[in-house]
N, C-alpha and C positions, 0 to 999 in steps of 0.2 A: 360639568354643567348640569344644573337641576332645573326641571320645568314642572310646575304644579298644575295638574289638570284634575279638577274636582278633588277627590281624595286619592288620586293616583299620582305618584311622582315618577316622571320619566327623566332619567339622568344618563349622561354620556360617560362611559368609561374611557379614561385617557390612555389606556394600554391596549395594544393590539394582540388578540388571541388568534392563533393560526394565521389567516390571511386577511379576514374581513373585520371591519369595525362593526360594532353592534350596539343596540340600545336595549336597556332593561327597564321594565315597568314594575314598580314596587308599590305595595299597599302601605299607606302611611300609618294606619292604626296597628295592624298586625305585623307590619314590616316583613311581609312575605313577598316572594317573587311571583309576579302575575304572569309575565310573558317575556320572551326574547324577541327582538326585532332586528333581523340581519339584512344586509344588502349593500351597505356602503363599503367601498374599497379604500377610502381615505377618511381622515378624521372629520367628524361632524362638528361644525362651528356655529350652527344656528338651528333652533327649534321653535316653530310657531304653531299655536293651537287655535283652532276655529272657535268662534264665540259660543257655539253650541257644545263644544267639548267633544265632538264626535270625530273630528279629523285633526291630523297634525302633519306638518311639513318639516322634514329634516333636510338640511343643506350641507353639502361639502363642496370642495373646490371644483369638482368635475360633474356632479349630479345633484339633483333634488328629487326627493321621493315623498309621495303623498300616502299617508297611513290611515287606516280605519281603526280608531281606538276601541271600538266595540268588539271587533274580531282580531285586532292586532295583526292585520294582514295589509300588505302593500297594494294600493289601488293603481297608482300610476308612477312612472319614473321619467324624469326630464334629463335627457342626455344632451350634452353640448360638445362643441369642438374643443380640442385641448388648448387651442390658442385663445379661446374666449372663455374665461373663468367666470364662476358665479360669485357675486358679492353677497347677495342676500335674497331669500325667497320667503315671503310671509303673507299672512292673511290680513286684509284690511278690517278694522274693527266694525262691528255691527253691519257686516255685509257678507256677500258670498263671493268675493273677488280675491284672487291671488295676485300679488304683485311680485314680479321677478326682476331683479336688478343685476346687471352683468358688468364685467370689468371694462367694457368698452363704452360705458355710460348709457347703454340702451336699457329702457325700462318698458316692460310689457305687463298688461293686465289680462288675466285669464278668468273665465267662469269656472267656479269650483266643481259644479256638477258635470258639465259637459267638456270642461277644459278647452273651451273655445276662446280664441284670442279676441278680447273685447276692443282693445285699443293699444296703441304704442305712443309713448310720449315723444315729442320731437327732440331733436338733438339740442344740446345747450348752445348758446351763441358762440361764434368762432373766437370772439375776443376773450372768452373764458377758457382757461387751460385747466380747469378743475376736473379731477378724476374722482368720481363718487366712491367713498369708502363706507360711510355710515349714513343711516336713514332713520327717520322718525315720522309718525303719522298721528294726526289728531284723533280724538276719540270718535268723532263723527265720520272719519275717513275721507275728509274733503281736501285736506292740505297735506302735502308730502314735503318734508324738509330733508335736504341732502347736503352732505359736506365731505371734505377730504383733506388732502395735503395743501391747504390754502386757508386764508382767513376769510373766505367768502362762504356764505351759506345760501343755497338756492331754495326758494319756496315755490312749489308747483301747486297749481289748482287742478285737482284731479277731475272735477266736473267739467271745467273748460278745457282741460288737457293742454295747459300752457304754463310757461314760467311767468309768474306775475311779480316777483320781487327777489332781489339779491341783497342780502344783508352782509355788510362788511364789518367784521369784527375789528377790535383794536389791533394796532400794528404789532403788539407783543404776541399775538396769536399767529402762529405759522402753520398749524395743522389742527384739524378737528378730530378728536378721538371718539366722542360719543355725543349723540343727540337724543333728547327726550323732552316731550311736552309736559308741562305742569298742569294736572287736572284741576278744574274749578267746579264748585257746586252750582255756580250761577251762569255758566256759559253754555249749558246744554250740549256739551261735547265739542264745541268749537273752541278748542284751547287757544289762548292768545299768548301764553308765556312759554318760551322755548329755552331749555337748558342746554348750554353748549360747553362740553368739557374739552379743553385744548391741551396742547402738548406740555404746557407748563404746570399741569396739575390743578388748575383753577377752573371751576365750573361757574360760568356766567349765565344769568337768567335775564333774557331780554324780551320785550314786548314786540311781537312780530308786526304789529300795526303801526306803532309809534317809533319802533327801532330804538327804544330807550332801555338803557341798562338798569334793571331794577335792583338786583343784589347779586352777590357772588359768594361762593364758599370755597375753602381751600386756600393755600398760600404756596409761595415758592419754596419755603422751608418744609412744609408739611403738605405735599401735593396729594391729589386724589388719583387713584388708578382706575376705579370703576365705581358706578353709582346707580341707584334705582330709586324711583319715586313710588310712594304708596298709591293704591288705586284712587283714593279720595283726595290726594294732593296735600295731605296734612304733614307728612314726614318725608325726609330724604335720608336714605341710608347710603353711606359712602365708605369704601375701603381705602384707607390711606396707604401711602408708600411705606410707612414703617410697620405695616401689618395690622394696625388698629382699625376698629369699626366705629365710625361716628354716626350718630343719629341727629339730624337737624330738624327743628320745628319750623315749618314755613310761616306759621302765624307770628312767631317772634322775629323772623327775618324781615318780614314786610307786612304792612297793614293794608296796602293797596290791593293785594291779591284776594284776601278774604273779606274785604269790606262789602257789605250788602249793596245791591243796586239802589240808586236814589229813589225816594218815594214818588209814587205816581201823582200824588196830590201835594202841591206846594201852596202855602198860605202867603197871601200878599200882605205885607206889613203896612200898618198905617203910617202916613206921612207925619213927620214932626210938626207940632203945632206952630203955625206962623200965619202971617197975613196972606189970605188967599186972594189972588188976582184973577181976573177973567182969563188971562192967557194961560195961567197954570191949570185951569180946569179942562182945557182942551186935551183930549186923549184920542188915540186912534187904535181901534181894535181890529186886527187883521188876522184871520185864520187862528183865532184863539190866542193871539199874542197881544199883550198890553204894552204899549210903548208911550213914552213921553215925547212931546214935540222936540224936534231937533234943535230949535233955536234957543231953548232954555237950557243952556249947558251948565249953568251954575248949580242948578237944583236938579240935575239929572239923576234919575233913580234906575237902578239895574232892573231890567225886566226879566221875567221867567216865562217859559213856554208851558201852557196849560194843555195837557194832552187829553183831557176829558172835560165834560161839562161840569161847571162848578155847582150847578143845581142838581146834579145826579146823586143817587143814593150810594153811599160807600158800603163796601162789603163788611160783614161782621168779622170780628177778629177770629172767630172759630173757622171761617172759611179760608184763612191764610194757612198754607201748608209749608212744610220745609222745602228746601231747594228752590224757593222763589215761585212756587206754583200756587194757583188759586182754585179751590174746589168748585166754586160756582162757574168759573170760566171753563173748567174741564167738563163739567156737566153739560154746559152749552155746546161745547165742541163735540161731546159724545152724542148728544141728541141730533146734532147736525149730520155727523158722519156715521153714526151707529156703532163705531168702535174707535179705539185709539190707534195711532200709527204703530205698525209692528216694530219699527226701529226704537221707539220711545216707550213701548208698553211697560216693560219691566221697570223703567225709571219712574213712570207715572204710578204704577202699583205701589212701589216702595214709598212714594210720597203720599199717596192716599191712605195707606195703612200706617204711615208714620212709624216705620220699623226702627227700633233703637240701635240695632246691630251691636248687641252685647257680646262681644267676642269672648271675654273672660268667662262670663256665665255659661255661654254655650260650650266653651272648651271644658269647663268643669263637668258639664253633663256628658260630653263625649268621653271624658277620661274615666267615667264609671264603667265603660265597656258596653257590650251587647247585653241587653236585658234578658233574663231567663225566659220570659214569655215569648221572645222572638228569636230564640236560638235556632229553631227548626222552621223558620218562616218559608224557606224555599219548598218545603213539602206541602204547605197549605197554599202558597201562592207561587207556583213555578214561573219564573221569569227567565226569558232567554238570555238577556244581557246580565252578566255577572256584576258589572259595574252598577247598573241600575238597582239590582237586588241588594248590593252592599249599602248603597245610599239610602234605600228605603229602610233597611234594617237598622242603620244608625239613627235615622230620623225618628223612627218609632221608638227606639230605645231611649233617645233623649226625651221624648214626650212621656214615656213611662217613668223615667227617673224624675221628671218635673212634677208629675202628679200620678199617684198610685192607680187611679181608676183607669188610666189609659192602658195599663198592662192587661186589664180584663175586658177592654172594649173590643168586641169581635169585628166591628165594621171600621175600626180605625185605619187599617191598611187600605181599604177601599176609599176612604175619605182623603187620605194623604197621598195616594199614588199619583194622581194627575199633577199635583204640585211638585212631587219628587221628580217626576219625569221632566217637568218644565224647568226646575231649578237644580238639576242634578250636578251642575258644576259649581254651585254655591250653596252648601248645606246650611249655612247660617241663615241666609235669606229664606230658604225653604222651611226651616224649622219655625222661624218667626212668622211667616205667612200662615202656616197651618195653626200655630198657637193663636194668632190674631183671629183667624177664622173661627176657631173653637170658642174663644171668649166672647165674640160679638155675634156671629151668625149662627152659632150653635147654642144659644142661650136656652136654658131649661130643658136641654136634651137629656140630662143625666139625673133628673129628679126621680124618675121611675126606674132607674137602673136596677137590674139588667134588662128590663123590658124597654120597648121603644117609648119615645116621649109621647105619652098619651095627650098631655096638655097641648103640645105643639101640633100634633095631628088633629086635635079638636079645633084649633084655630083654623087650620087649612080646610077642615070639613065645614066649618061655619061659613067661611068665605065662599066656598064652592056651593053651599046650599043657597046663599044669597044671590049668586050670579048665574047659576045653572042648576036649577032644581031637578030638571029632567035627567041630567047626567048623574046626579047624586042618587036619584030614585032608581036609575038603572043599576048603579052599583049596589044599592040596598037589595034590589030584587034578586040579584045574582050572588048575594052574600059576599060582596067585595068590600072590604073595610079599607080604612085609610092606611093600614099597615101594608096594603098591597098596592094601592095606586099613588101613595105619597111617600111612604118611608123608603122604598128602593131608590127613588130619585134623590132623596135627601142624603142617605148614607153614602151614596156614590157621587154626590154633588154633580149629577147629570153627566158624569164621564162615560157611562155605559150607553147612553142614548144619543150623545152628540159627538160630532167629529172634533178634531183638534181646533180648527178655525172657528167652528160654532161655539165651542166651549170657551175659548178665549174671548170671543165677542160677548158672550153672556156674562162672563165674570168681569169684563170691563164695566158693565152696568151694575153688577152686584156690588163691587167694591166702591163704586161711586155713589151709592145710595144707602138708605137706612137698612139695618139688618133685616127688617121685615121684607125687604125686596126678594130675598131667597124663598120665603114661604109663598109670596105672591107668584113667584115663577113656577112653583109646583102647580098652583091652581090654574095659571095661564096655560101651562103645558097640557093639562087635562082638558081645558076648554077648547084649545086649538086642535086637540085630537079627538074631539067628541064624536065625529063621524065614524071613524074606525072602532072607537070604543063602544058605541051604541050597537055596532054589528057583532060584537063579541058576546058569546053566551057561556063559554066554558071558562073555568077558573084558570086552566093552563094557558088559554089564549091571553088572558089578562096578565099573567105572570110573564109570558114571553114578550108581550108588548112593552112592559115597563123595565125589561132587562136587555133590550136590543134596540138598535138604531131604527128610526122610522123616518119616513119621507115627510119631513116637517120643516117649514121655513122658520129659522130661528129669529129672523127680523120681525116676523108677525108675532111670535111669542113674546119678544121684548116689548113690542108695541102694546100688546094685550096686558102685559105686566104694568106698564105705566098707566093704562086705562083703569086697571083694578086698583092701583095705588090712589088714584084720584077719586074714584067713584064708590069705594067701599065705605060704609058708615063707620063712624068712630067707635061705636060700642063693640063691633066685631073686628075692627081693623087691628092686625098684629102690631101696628106701630104703637098702640096704646099699652100693649102688654110686654113689649120688648124695650130694653134700655137702649140709649143712644150709643154710638160708636165710642169705644174706649181703647186707646192705643196701649201697647205694652210699655211698661215702665223702663226708664233708662238705668243701666247699671246692673240691676237684678230683675229677674222675671217675677211677676206677681204670683201670689199663692192661689192655686185653683182648687177649691173645695166645694164646688156647687154640685154635690152629689150626696146620696144617703150613705154616710160614713159607716154605719153599722152593717149595711149589706156588703160593702166592699171589704170591711174587716172580717165579716163572717166568711165571705168567699176566700179571702186570703188564708184564714185559719183552716178552712176545708181543703184548700189546695195544698197547704202545708201538711195536713194530716194525710191526704192522698199521696203526697210525695214521700212521706215517711213510710207509709204502708208499701208503696212501690219499692222503696229502698230495702225494706225488710224482705219483701217478696223476691227481689233481685238477689239479696244476700243468700236467702234460703235456696233459691234456684242455683246460685253459683256453688253452694255447698253440695247440693245433690249432683250437679254436673261434675264437680271435683271428685266426689265419691265414685260416680259412674266411670269417670276417666281413670281413676285408680284401679277399679275392677277390670276395665278393659285393658289397662296397662299390664296388670297381673296376668290376665288371660293371654295376652300377647307374649309376655315373658315366658309363661309356661310352654306355650306352643313353640316358641323359639328354642327353649331348653330341650324339649323333646326332639325337635328337628335337628338341633345341634348334636345331641347324642347319636341320632341316627346317622348324621353326617360323619361323626367321629368313628362310628363302627364301620361305615363304608370306607372311610379314609384309612382305617387300620387294615382292613382287608386289602385295600389297594396298595398300601405301603408294603404289606407282606409280599404281594405279587411283584411289586416293583423291586423288593429286596432280592427275590429269587432271580428276577431278570437281570438285576445288577450283578449278582454273583456270576451268572452265565456270561454276561458282558465282560466282567473282570477277567474271567478265565480266557475268553476270546482275545481280550486286549493283551493279556500276558503273552499269549501265543503270538499275536501280531508283533508285540514288542520284541520278543525273542527273534522273530524272523527279521524284523527291522534292524535289530542289533547285528545279526549275521550279515545282512545286506550292507549295513554301514561298515562293518569290518572289512568285507570284501571290497567295497568301494574305496575304503581307506587304503587298502593294500594296492589296489589298481591306481589310485591317485598318487600314492607314494612312488610306485614304479614309473608312472607317466611323468611325475615331477623329476625323478632321477634321470629318465631318458631326455626330457626337455632340457634339464640342466647340462647333461653331457653334450647334447646337440648344440645348446647355446654356447657352451665353452668352445666347442669345435668351430662353430661359426665365428665366434669372437677371435679365435686364433687365426682363422682364414682371413678375416677382415683385417687383422693386424698385419699379417704377411702381405696382403694386397696393398695395405696402406704403405708398408715399408717399400714394396716394389714400386709403387707410384712415386714415393719420395725419391727413390734412387733414380728412376727415369726422369723425374723432374730436375734433379740435380745434374744428371748427364746432359739433358736438353739445355739447361741453363749454361753449363760449361761449354757445350758446342756453340751456343749462341754467342758466348763471350769470346771464344776463339775466332769465330767468324767475324765478329765485330772488330776484333783486334786486327785480323788480316785485312779487312776493308780499310781500317784506319791506316795501316802500313802502306797499302796500295795508294791511298789518297795522298799520304805523305810523300811517297815516291813520285807520284805524278806532279805534286807541287814542286818537289825539288827539280824535276826535269824541266818544268815550265820556267822555274827561276833560272835554271842553267841556260836554257835557250835565250831567256831575256838578257842574262849577263853576257852570253856569247854575242848576241846581237849588238849589245851596247859596246862590247869590246871591239867588235868588228868595225863599228862606226868610228870608235876612237883610233883604232889602228889605221883605218883609212885616212883619218884626219892627220895622224902623226906621220903616216907614210907619205902623204903629200908634202909635209914639211921636211921630213928627214929621209926622203927617198934616197938621197945621195948617200947618207951614212948607213942606211939599213942594208944596203946590198952587201957590204963587206961582212957585216956581222950576222946575216940571215942564216947562213948554214950553221954557224956555231950556235946560234940561238935555237934553231930547229932541232939540232942534235941534243942540246941540253934539255930542251922541252920534251923531246921524245923520251929521254931517259927518266925525266922527272915523272912523267905520266905513267910510265911502266912501273916505277917504284910505288907510286900511289895506288895503282891497280892491284899490285901484289899485296900491299898492306890491307886494302879493303877486303879482298877475298879471304885473307887469313882471319881478319876480324869477324866477318860474317859466319864463317864456319865455327869459330870458337863460340860466338854468341848463340848460334843455333844449338850447339851441343849443350851449352849451359842451360838454355831454356828447356830443352827436352829433359834434362836431368831434374831440373827444378819442378817440372810438371809431374814427373814420375814420383818424386819425393812427396809432393803435395797430395797426389792421388793415394799414395801408400798411407799417408797420415790420415786422410779422410776415411779410407777403408778401415784402418785400425780403430779410429774413433767410433765408426758405426758398429764395428764388432763389439767394442767395449761397452757401448750404450745398450746394444741388444742383449749382451750377456748380463749386464746389470739389471735390466728390466726383467729378464727371465728369472734371475735369482730372486728378485723382489716378489715376483708373481709366485714362485715356488714357495717362498717363505710364507706369504699371506695364505696361499692355498693350504699349506701344512697346518697353519694356525686354525683355519676354518674346519679342516678335517678333524683336528684334535677337539675343537669345541663341539662339533657335531657328535663326535664319539662320546664325549662326556655327557652330552644331553641324552643320547641314546641309552647310555649305561644307566643314567638316572631314571629315565622313563621306564627302562626295563625293570629296574629294582622296584619302582612304584607299582608297576603292573603286576609283578610277582607278589608284592605285598597284598594288593587288592585281590588277586586270584586266591592267595592263601586264605585271606579273611573270608572270601566268599565260600571257599571249600570248607573251611571250619564251620561257618554258619550253616552251610548246606548239610554238613555231616550231623551237626546238632539237630537241625530240623528233621533230618531223616531218622535219627535215633529217636527223637520225640514222636515222630509219626509212627515208627515201628512199635514203640511202647504203647501208643494209643491204639494202634491196630490190634496188638496182642490183648490189650484190655478189652477192646470191643469184641474180639473173638471170644474171650473168656465169658464176657457178659452174655453174648449170643448163645454160647454153649449152656451157660447156667439157665438162661431163659428157656432154651429148648428142653433141657432136662426138667425144669419145673413145669413146663407146659405138658410134657409127656406124663409126668407123675400126676399132675392135676387131672389130666384127661383119664388116666387109668383109675384114679381115685373116684372121679365122678361116675364113670361107667360102673365101677364096683358098687358105689353107693346107690346108683339108680337100680341096679339089679337087686340089691338087698332090699330097697324100698318096694320094689314090685313084689318080691316074695313076701315081705311083711304085710303088704296091703291085702293080699289074699287071706292072710291069717287074721288080721284085725284092721278093719276100716275106720275105727273110731279114734284111735290114739296114734299120734305121730311120735316116733321115737325121738327122745331128746338128744341122743348122741348124733343124730343126723344133722340137726341144726348146728350143733357144736362143730361137727366136722366141716360143714359148709362154711361156717364163719372162719374156722382155722385155715380152710383152703383158700379163702380170699386174701389172707395176709400175704402169702408169697407173691401173689399177682401185684399187690400194691408195691412191694419192694422191687419187683421186676420193672414196673412202670417207672419208679423213681430212678432205677439204674439206667434205663433207656434214656430218660430225659437228661440225666447227668452226662451220659455219653454224647447226646446231641448237643448239649450246651458246651461241652469241652471241645467238640469238633467245630462248632460255630466260632468259639473263641480262638481256636488255632487258625481257622481261616481268616478271621479278622486280623490276627497278629501277622500272618503272612502278607495280607494285603497292605497293612500299615508298613511292614518292613520294606516291601517292594516299592511302595509309594515314597518312602523316605530315601531308599537307595537310588531310585530312578533319577532324581535331579543331580545327585552326586556323580553318577556314571556319565550322564549327558554333559555335565560341566567338564569332567575329565576328558571326554572325547573332544569337546570343543577346544580345550586348552592344547591338547596334542595336535589338533589340526592347525591351530594358530602357530604353534612352534615350528611345525613342518613348513608352513607357508613362509614364516620369517626366515628359516634357513634357506629355503629356495630363493627368496628375494636376495639374501646376502650373497648367495652363489652367483646369482645373475648380475649383481652389481660389481663383482670382483674384476672381470675383464675390463670394464669401463674404468675402474680405479687404476688398473695397470696401464690402460691407454692414456689416461690423463697424466 
C-alpha cells in the first residue's frame, strides 16, 4: 500500500519482520529511506493523511495510531476491545476531525488536536441489517456514504448527524466493495456523484440527489478489482481482474458531469409575429418571473426565472474566473469580511491566480535535480523540519532551472518560504504561485540586478512623500533610505513582520487586486507605524523594526491600502507604471528574461572562474595532503620498523631464555616420565596379581555356587519325590476308604435283600444255613489269604522299582556332573594354552623392545663417550694454548718493558707480529668451543626427538598389554557361566 504525502511516500510492507508490523517513509526524488515507524502488531490496511500533511493515521484490526509526519513519532494510540474491531479511521477533508468506524456500525467523530469526542452518529434503523464495510466522504466533509454486504448505501449528513437517504442499488448488486465520490469543479466540494463498486466487478456512478444511474464502467467478463479517481475528477484509474490497468476519461463517459452551470442571464425570445389581441398582452410579473395568463393555453410560452435585474450591468468577461468564480463578487465578499473563508482560501487563490497546473513542465523542472546554487541551502537557512527544507530546496531549484537569474537572487528563499510552508504538500501549486507572484507583483524588480529595484523603491518613496511628508523627512534626517524601510518588507513579502493569520489575510487582498496593491501595502505599513517610527533615532532601531513583528492591526493597514489606492494621483500611482495581471500560460511556462542579461552572464562567468580556481586549489591542497600523508606514513613505517627490530631482539633473548627453561623442563619431564613408567610397571604387576587373585577367587566362588546349586537341585528332587510318595499314600488311603464305604453300602443292601429273601424263604434257609455259612467262611478265608500274599508281593515289587529308579537317577546325575566337569577342564585347558601363547608372544616382543632400547642406549652412550673425549681433548688443547699464550704475553711484556727503557721512540716490529700470531690460536680455540657446543646441542635435540618419538610407541604398547590382560580376565570370568549354562 502506497500513500503520497507531499514529496514523501509512506508505504506498508506486506511482510512481518520479527514481531511488529512497521511503516517506512521514503523520499520520492532521491529514493532514500527517511524514517521507520513501528508500533502495529497486526497488518495495516488503512492510511489517512491530514489536509495539512502534518499528521497521519494508520489503522489495523485492533488499533489505530496517530503519527506526526514532521518528527515521525507516534502521538496517540486508540486501543479497543478484541470483540469490537476497527473498520476504518480517517481524517475528514478540509477539517480537523477524525472519523472512526467500527465493526458494530458505531461511528465516532474526534477532535484531532485534543482527541475529544465531538459526537457519535446514531445507530442505523432496525429494519436495515447492513454492516458497514466501506466508507466515502465528500470533499467538503458534509456527507458520509457507507456500504457493506447489501445493495443498500446509507448517506449520513454529518452536520445534522442523521441518516437522510438510503440508496437501493439494482438487484444484481449483492455487496458493495468500494465507494468514492466523483469530484467536480463546479460543486464547491459538495460532490453529487457517487461511484459504487459492487461484487460483480462493475462500478456504477449515481447522483445521490436524484438517485439516477449516470454511467458505469467494467463488465461481467472484465471486472474491476479496485479503482481510484483523480483529484480533479477528470480520470478514473481501474485495476481489472486480468491484471491490466485501464484509464477512463470522465468527460467522454458523460457530458452531464462537466457541463458548466446555466448562465445567470437568460434572454427572452420575441414572440412570433401574429395578430395581437388585448388578452394576449396581459402578463403577470411576480418576483421576477414572467408568466403568461393561464387561460390562453394554445399560445402558451415557457417562462424562465430571472435571478437578477434585467437593467443591471453585466460583469466584464475579464472578471469571469475558472471554476465558476467571479472576481468582482470575490472582491465584494473580501471587503465585507476582510478575508476569505479558511476552508476555501486555497481554492479561491488558485482561481484568482488562474494557475494552469502544468504537471509535465513542472516534472521536467524537477527532473533536472537540485540546482548547484541551493545544494548547501541548509547552511544558509537552517530549518528544523527536514521535509520543509527539502520542499523549499526543490522549489528554488525549479525556479532556478526556469530562469537563470533566480540562481543568483539572494532574497529568493525569503520570498518563497511562506508559500512553501503554506503549500508544502502540493509543490506544483507552490511553484506556480511563486512564479505568478514574481511575474506580476515583482515587476521591474530585476532591472537593477544585483542591486535592489531602485525604480520600484522610488515609486514607494513618491507615494509616501505625497501622503506623509513628515515621516519621509524623518527618514531623510536619519539617513534612512527606502532600502531600509521598504525593501525588507518586499523581499520577505511581509512574512517577518506578520503572523500567519495576518499574512494570509493580507494576501487575500493582494491577490484580489492590481499588482500595485503590494507596493501600496508597504506605504500603508509605514504610515500606520508612523508613531513608533518617529520615535526611532538610531539606524539599528529602524532595522530591528522592519525585521521583527510589531503591535499593528492588519485590518487597519489593509483599510489604509484601499484608501491610498483611491486617493493617490495618477502621475505617481504605481498602477500606471505596472502592467495588469497576466496568468501563467497553459502547457509550458513563459520565458522570464526581465533582467540585465549581461550582468547575469558576467556573474555566471565569474562564478565559473571562481569554481575552477577553487577546484585547482582543492586539487593542489589534495596533492599536498597526499604528500604529507606519504611522509607521515613513511615516518610511521620507519618507527614501526625500528620498534619491530627492538621487539625481535627482545623476543630473541626471551626465546633463548625459554629454550634454556625448556631444556630444564625436558630433563625434569624425562625424570618424571621414568618415574611414571616405573610406577606404571609396578601398578601393572599389582593389577596382574590382583586380577589373578580375583580370577581364582571368582572361579572358586563359581564352583561353590555350582555345588550349592547341585545340592539345591538334589534337595528339590528329594522333596518332590517325598511329596509324590505322600500324595500317592494319601490317594491309596482315600481309595481304601472309598472301598470300605462301598463295602458297607453293599453289605447294607445285601442285608436288606437277605432279610427280604429270608422272609420269603425262611422255611428253606434253615436247612441250608449251616452249609452256606461253612462254605462262606471257607471262601472268605481263601480270599483273605490271596489278598495278603498279593499285598506283600506288590509292596516288594514297588520297593525294588523305587530303588532301581533312584539308582538310575543317581547314575545319571553322576554322569552329567562328570561330563560337565570334563567340558570345563577342556575349556580351561584351552584358555590356559591361549594365555600361555599370548604371554610367550608378549615376552618375545618385550625382549625385542628391550634389546632395541639397549642397543640404542649403547650407541648413544658410545656417542656420548666419544663426544666427552673430544670435549676433554678440546678443553686440554684450550688450556695448553691459554697457558702458552699467557706465558708468551708475560714474556713479551717483560721484553717490552726492558726495551722501553732502552728506546722510547721505536716500537719493535716483532712485537706486533707476535701479538698478531698469538691471536690466531685464540680464534681457533673459540671455533672449537663453538663447534663442541653446537654438537652438544644437536645431540640433545636428537635425544629429545628420539624420546618424543619413542614415548607414544611405548605408551601404545602398554595400553595394548593392559587391554589383552583385561580381555583374558574377562574370558576367565565368563568360563564358569558357560559351564553353568
